[in-house]
Every structure is written in structure tokens, then in C-alpha cells.
C-alpha atoms as one frame of an Amber mdcrd trajectory, in Angstrom:
protein
 -12.932   9.862 -10.153 -16.270   8.517  -9.058 -19.408   6.522  -9.692 -22.676
   7.328  -7.908 -21.526   5.519  -4.746 -17.750   5.001  -5.055 -15.200   7.817
  -5.085 -11.436   7.593  -5.459  -9.780  10.488  -3.644  -6.162  11.435  -4.273
  -5.117  12.385  -0.790  -5.629  11.080   2.668  -7.327  13.411   5.136  -7.049
  13.462   8.918 -10.551  11.971   9.231  -9.399   9.025   7.055  -6.638   8.310
   9.551  -9.085   8.429  12.457 -11.573   6.194  10.620  -8.805   3.721   9.725
  -7.587   3.640  13.331 -11.101   2.648  14.469 -11.197  -0.440  12.230 -10.716
  -3.674  14.133  -8.416  -5.854  12.031 -10.090  -8.869  10.459  -8.237 -12.150
   9.982 -10.010 -12.709   6.646  -9.075  -9.254   5.362  -5.477  -9.644   6.577
  -5.177 -12.960   4.715  -6.513 -11.325   1.546  -3.666  -8.822   1.887  -1.244
 -11.755   2.119  -0.617 -11.708   5.879   0.598 -14.831   7.611  -0.985 -16.638
  10.526   0.571 -14.438  13.223  -1.315 -12.100  15.525  -3.116  -9.152  13.963
  -1.870  -5.665  14.774  -3.936  -3.649  17.180  -5.591  -0.563  15.721  -3.943
   2.694  16.709  -3.728   6.243  15.461   0.062   6.033  15.067  -0.192   2.803
  13.036  -2.793   4.383  10.753  -0.754   7.589  10.378   2.310   5.564   9.367
   0.300   3.516   6.870  -1.222   6.606   5.246   2.198   8.311   5.091   3.521
   5.257   3.225   0.417   5.117   1.011   0.421   8.822   0.121   4.055   8.552
  -1.011   2.938   6.541  -4.070   2.391   8.530  -7.280  -1.014   6.950  -7.986
  -2.613   6.129  -4.654  -6.299   6.662  -4.019  -8.500   6.302  -0.970 -11.714
   4.414  -1.777 -14.849   5.976  -0.349 -18.192   4.186  -0.442 -21.132   6.520
   0.024 -18.714   9.014   1.567 -17.156   6.617   4.109 -13.661   5.150   4.068
 -13.826   1.677   2.478 -10.344   0.843   1.186  -7.411   1.877  -0.947  -6.186
   1.330  -4.488  -2.860   2.173  -6.068  -0.806   1.692  -9.172   2.820   0.896
  -8.432   5.917  -0.452 -10.162   5.207   2.074 -12.891   7.398   1.814 -15.992
   6.974   4.791 -18.280   9.246   3.179 -20.855   7.118   0.012 -21.026   3.902
   1.918 -20.254   2.844  -0.553 -17.600   2.061  -0.656 -13.902   0.819  -3.051
 -11.238  -2.523  -2.677  -9.466  -2.957  -3.179  -5.721  -6.348  -2.881  -4.058
  -7.732  -3.677  -0.662 -10.949  -3.098   1.192 -10.616  -2.529   4.907 -13.576
  -4.381   6.424 -15.578  -7.549   5.758 -18.701  -5.361   5.562 -17.306  -3.707
   2.414 -16.999  -7.034   0.599 -19.574  -8.288  -1.891 -21.023  -4.882  -2.730
 -19.090  -4.229  -5.945 -17.006  -1.495  -4.313 -13.701  -3.048  -5.341 -14.928
  -3.741  -8.856 -16.000  -0.127  -9.332 -12.716   1.140  -7.866 -10.736  -1.097
 -10.224 -12.772   0.069 -13.218 -12.173   3.730 -12.329  -8.464   3.067 -11.830
  -8.090   1.176 -15.106  -9.999   3.857 -17.013  -7.523   6.423 -15.668  -4.503
   4.176 -16.349  -5.409   3.500 -19.970  -6.576   7.016 -20.834  -4.905   9.718
 -18.711  -1.706   7.762 -18.057  -1.653   6.140 -21.537  -0.547   2.785 -20.140
  -0.698  -0.375 -22.229  -0.690  -2.907 -19.392  -1.812  -3.010 -15.784  -1.212
  -6.335 -14.089  -1.743  -7.518 -10.544  -0.532 -10.128  -8.095  -3.235 -12.591
  -7.148  -3.444 -14.968  -4.217  -5.181 -18.292  -4.904  -7.174 -17.999  -1.647
  -8.858 -14.754  -2.719 -11.619 -16.395  -4.729 -14.013 -13.466  -4.369 -11.359
 -10.964  -5.473 -10.330 -13.203  -8.372 -13.925 -13.175  -9.664 -13.889  -9.392
  -9.444 -10.608  -9.189 -11.365 -12.028 -11.412 -14.106 -15.172  -9.255 -14.292
 -12.895  -6.223 -14.781 -11.201  -7.863 -17.767  -8.201  -9.558 -16.194  -7.178
 -13.017 -17.346  -4.949 -15.636 -15.762  -1.376 -15.892 -17.049   1.201 -18.485
 -16.116   0.963 -21.832 -14.331
């Protein structure tokens, strides 16, 4: 699945793990993922290997590449075949990846796949109030606010 500059790849490769291990954690990115105020983990190859092992265990997990370089990850989880629904989770890895439409294009590709190939009827997501930029992207992709 791809656009001219964004590709969703099904499996993690060893060079993804190395690239991920070189990323210095950002407090802003960690907060967008829902992390608390504690210290950020230090980058390491073993930490990245463990994360990609966990990530690759999901049935629909994709690495996001921007112009061929590792930019983030997207996955559908909590899949219910009976209800034909799933939940979307997406994250970009660095502040430099933000504001370029990478996440929006990755979401669009994922939703296209969910509603066609997977024949889902609903794909929801958990949203944090502090992620204003992400919330605008979700709205642009067709999501609407539900609940209080």
C-alpha cells in the first residue's frame, strides 16, 4: 500500500530496528502516545527489537515509510470479525515527521484497506485531547467526535 511518498510495509526489517534504535525519544512524541511525565526511555537496539517483536505480532501492523525512510507505525487492533470493526492506532516517531501529511496518508491507506479488503464497517480510534494536530488529521480523514 503506498502513495508517491508514503508506503505501508507489512513486516519489520532489521534496518527498521536499527533506524528505530537511533531515534532519540521526544517528550512531545511520547506525550502524543499517552506517556506520563516520567523519564523517557533511552534508545537501544534491544528496546527497539522488543518493540518490533510486539508490533509484528499484530495481524494488521504496518511500518510507515516516508520517501523510503522509517517514519512511524500504524495498526488495526481489537478486531471483531463478528461486528466487522477494529480500532486504529498510529504514531510517528520523530517531531520532524509531523506536519507533512504522512500520518494522514497512512490513515487513508489503512482505512481504504480496512473498508475494502477487510470488509469492515467501523474503524474507531482513541484520541487524547492534547493531540490537537492529530485530531485535525483524524477529522480530515473522516472521523467525527463521539461522546462527551
